[in-house]
N, C-alpha and C positions, 0 to 999 in steps of 0.2 A: 634550378628552374622547375616550375610547376609541371605536373603531368598534363596530358592532353585531355583528361576527363573533366567535364563540368558536371558536378554532382549536386543535385538538389535534395535537401533533407526536409521532409514535411513533418513538423513537430519539433519544438525546442525543449522537450523534457530531458531527463538524464540520458536516455538512449540516444536522442538526436545530438546532444552536446558531446557525448563521448565519441560518437561516430565522426562528428565534425573535427574533433580534436585529433583523432587518429588519422583521418584522411586529408586534412588541410595541408600538412607538409608536402604532399605530393600532388594534390589536385586542387582545382578551383571549386570551393565549397560555398553553397548558399543555404542557410536555414530559413525556413518560412514558418513563423509562429503566429497563430491567430490571436493570442492574448497580448497584453501590453508589456508582459515581462516573461523571461525565460524560466524554465524549471519544471513546468508541468505540475505534478503532485508534490514536487520538492520546492516550489516557489514559496515566497514568504512575504511578510510585511514587517516593517520596522516603525514603531510608534515613537513619538517625541519622548526623549529621555531614556530610550532603550539603548544599550550598548550592542546588543545582538538582534538580528531579525528573528522572526518566528515563522516556522513552516505553517502553511495553510492546512496541512494534514500531518498528524503526528508521525514522527519518524524516530528510529534508532537502528542500530545494526548489531549483529551477533559476532561472537568471537570467531566463528567459522566463516565469516564473510570476507574471504581473502582478497577478492577483487576490489571491494570497497576500501579495505585497509591499504592495499597496494596503491590505489589511485590517490588516496589522501596523502600518502607518503610522497608520491611523485610530485604532487602539487604543494608540498610543504605545508599541509594543513595539520595542525596538532589535533589529537583526539584523545579521549580517555574512556576507560571502562569502569562502570559501577555496577553494584548489585542492588537495584531498587526492589521494593516489595511489590509483588503481584498478589491480588486478593480477589475474592469472590463475594458478591452480595447475594445473600440467599435467606429467605424467610426473615427479612427485616434486620439482618445482622451481616457484618463484614468478617470474613474469615480469610486469613492469609493462606494462600495455596500456591506455593512456588518451590516446594522442596519435599523430600521424603518425610521429613519430620512434621511439616505442616499438613501433609496428607494424612499422617497417622493421628493428627489431632482433629481431623474433620469430624464434626458431630453427627452427621447423617449417615455414616457408614459404620458397620461393625468391623472388628479387626480382620477377619478373613476377607471381607470385601475390600478393605483398604490394601491388604497385602496383594490381592489379585490385581487390583487396579495399578498399584505401584510396579508390580512385575511386568504387567502389560506395557506400561509406558517405557520402562527400561528396555524391554524387548524391541519395541518400535524404534527407539533411538539407535539400537545396535543393528537393526535390520538394514541391509545395504541398499535396497531399492523398494519402489512401490509396486513392483510387478505382481506380487501375490494378492494385491488389493485392488488392482486397476479396474476389474470388472464388477466390483461390489459397491453398493452404496454404504455410506457411513452409518445409516440407521439400521442396516442389517448386519454389518460387520462389527461395529463397536460393542453392542451388547454381548456378542460371543467372545470378543477379545477381552473386554474390561470386566464383564459381568453385568447383568441387567441393572442391578441396583446402582452401581457406580456410574453406568451410562446415564441412567435417569437423573441422578443427582448432580453429576459433573458436566456432562457433555450435551445432553439433549436440550437443555435450556439455551445453551450457547449457540447450538446449531439453529434453533428456532429464532433466537435473537438476531443472528446475522442473516439467515436466509429465508426466514418466514415460511410461507407455503412451499417454497422451493427446497426446503431442507431434505425432503425425501429423494431429491435428485442428486444431492452432493455425493461425489465419489469418495470412497474410503482412502484412495490414493492421495487426495488433497489433504485429508486429515493426517495421514502418515507424514507428509512433508512438513506440516506445521510442528509436529512433535520432533521430528528428526533434526530440524534446523535450530530450534530454540535453544539458547544458552542462558544460564542464570545471570551471567554478566552481560550488560548491554553497553553498546558503544555510542558515542556522540561526538561529532566534530566541533572543535572550537569555532564559535561563530555560527553554529548551526549548518544545516544542509544548504541554505541559500549562499553560504560562503563557498561551498563546493561549486555551485552554479556560477557564481561570479568569477571564480578562478578559471573554470573551463571557458567561460565567455572571453576572458582576457587573453587566454592562450590562442583561442580561435581567431580573434581579431589580430593578434600579433602575427599569426601565420597567414594573414590576409584573407581569412574566411569572411564571408558576408552574412550578416544577420538582419532579417527583416521582421520586425514586430508588427502587430496589428494587421497581419497579412494572412487572412483565411483563404486557403486554397479550395475553391468550389468545383474545380475541374482540373484534371491532370493534363489536358490537351496543351495548354500554353507552356507548361513545364517540359512536356515531351518535345515540343518544337525547339526548346532552347537549351536543354541539358541532355548529356549523353547517358546519364544514370540518374534514377530517382529512387530514393529510399523513403518509405512511408513508416513513420513511427507512431502514428495515431492508433486508437482502438479500431478494430475491424469494421464496426458500423460506419465510421467516418470514411474509411477506405472504400467501402461499397458505395457510398454516396458520390465520391469524387472520381472513381475509376470507371471507365467504359471504353470499349465494350468488353465485358467479361462473359465468359461462357456461362450458360444458365446453371449447369450442374455445379460449377465452381461457386457461383453465388449462393446456391441453395445449401451447399456444404458449409460455407462460412456463416450463413444465417442460423445454422443449428446451434452455434455458440451463443448462449444467452449471457446477459450481464445484469448486475445490480449496480445501482448508483449509491453514492455515499453523501452524507451531510455531516459536517462538523460545525457545531456552534461552539465558538471559543469564548470563554468567559475570562476577562481580565479582572481579577478580584483583589480586594484589600487583604484577604486572608484565605488560606486553602480551605476547600470544601472537604477533602479527604483527610482522614486521621493518620497519625503515626507514620508519616512518610510513605504511605501507600502511593505508588506511582500509577499502577494500572489496576483498575477495578472492573472485572468482568461482571456483567449483570445476569444473574441466573434466575431472573423472574420474567416469565413470558408476558406479563401485563405491561412491562416498561416499554416506552417508545424509543429507547436507544439501547445499545448492546454493551457499551464501554464508556467509562470515564477515565481520562488520562490526565493526571495531575503533573503536568510537565515540569513544574518547579519543585517537585519532589525528586526529580532526576537531574535537572539543570538548576544551578543556583539562581534564585529570584533576583539577585543584585544585577544580573544582566538585563533585566526587564524593569528597571527602576523600582526594584523591591516589590513589584506586583506579583500575584500568584496566578498562574495560567492553568486553566482547566479546559480540556477538550471534551465535549459531549458528542460522541460519535455513534452513528447508526448506518445501516445499509437498507436500501429500499428499492422497490421497483421503480422504473422510470416514470410510471403513472401516479406515483404516490403524491397525495396532496401536499406533503411537506415541501416538495420542490417549488411550490407556488407561494410559500409563506416567506415573509421577511424575518429578520433576526429577532425583532421584538415579538412577533407572533410565535416563533418557535420557542423562545424563552418562556412564553406563557404556557405552551404545551408541556415543556420539560420541567418547569420549576416545581410543580407539586411532587414530582418524583425525586428531584434533587433534595427537597425538604424531607422526604422519607429517609434518605440516606444520612442527611445531617439536619436534624430539626432546628438547629441554631442558625442555619444559613438564611440570610435575608437578601432581598433585592438590593438593599443599600450597600451590601458588600461588593456588588458588581459595579466596576468603574467603567467598563467598556465591553462591547460585544463585537465579535468578528464572525461572519458567516461565510463558509466555503462549501461548495458542492461540486460533484462530478457525476455525470450520468452513467459513465462506463468505467467505474473504479474497480469492479470485481467480476472477472469472468466466472461463470458458473461451471465448475469442473465436475462433470458427470462421469459415470462409468462409460468407458469407451471414448473419453475425450481425446485421448492420444491420436485416434484415427481422424479426428476433425481438424487437427492442427495443420494449417497450410504451410507449404514450403516457403522458404525465404524468396525464392524466385517465383514471381507471379506469371499468369498467362500473358500479361502485357510485356512487350519487349523492353528490356532494361529497366523494369520497375521491380523493386524489391520490398519485402515486408520485414520490419523489425519491430514487432508489436508485443504487448504484454501477454496476449493470448498464446504466444509461442513459448512462453516460459512454463515448462512442465517438467516434473510434477510440482515444482516449487511455486510458492505464492508470489504475486507481483511485489516488487520491492527494488530498492536502489541497487543491491548487489547483482540482481539478475538483469536489471536494465543495463548494467555495465557489461556483463558477460554476453548478453545479446548483441550489444554494439560491437564488441570485439569479434564475435563470430561473423557478423555481416560485413564488417570492414575488411576482413580477409577475402571475402568474395569479390569485393570491389577492386581491391589492389591488383 
């Protein structure tokens, strides 16, 4: 028999779905999702002739992502690990940069600089926590740790590319987490992450959980009248819009957490843009309007996409950036000259389809002292809980930490 709790979950991303999957055997669960499909940043699209759907935003997982691996096993979803190439575009050339040997071959650093940078990366991977870096910015800590020249050549352009004018506010603890977690082998589920979403949806429905799509919650009042517990999995700015009355000091604290939006222009092409099976290309050029190219089909076999080649063109921008007002054709016009710089033989005729995805609150800005801004899971509103990506610290937002976040909050509800 179901428990006596009626639980509303606002947001049908991975966190909301894992919460519902954990709670629905014991309680009456309802998910409210404003979009027409579940999955949040892990939702996807499946074109005619494709065997697998494709995520709206590029995804993979690391060998250390135990919760992701465990969930995939529980749901009988096969997965595999590969070691694709990661490279950097700098001064009009592509350089592989994903191992000690490729760092030693880097042309813009001398041997002592390379050795210092390599030792620093190794030390950061071994260091057990971000505590010693939490109060420092990346721009002040990294030159001291890596050496000034290595910082300028390797990391400064990437920080600028991702955060722009906000790069001076990024905490060094955030950078440590990115180094700590990354593995050379990357994982991917059979059928893509939308398959994980579909499996969770099926289990929730089987356990009589209810799912409401195209249901944007504009105020929590109606939910508070009908549910004994409410869990918010949306970004904090959405929570602030729909929740009231909240204490002023609590609102002000949450508003101190800033966000960047993201735009992905997905190119479905006749042939790959990137060479030599390069999967991930970091753009170390400040003049470029995007920060990364991800050749998905150098990681996943193109036969699953009707032998087309998938390229993500990804960037992070302020919510006011004019790119958010452009359509996919207009963005391609903005990006194409830079794609040609990377591959002069690339032509518009090579592009068979375009997919545009965007999210205004994709990346919280993790600043020094960010830890003190993170809200508790219990909010000042009675029986209203938060399970949002801003609470994932010091780790970066991602599927594995969406799962761990859901597991933590589910224990509070049970």
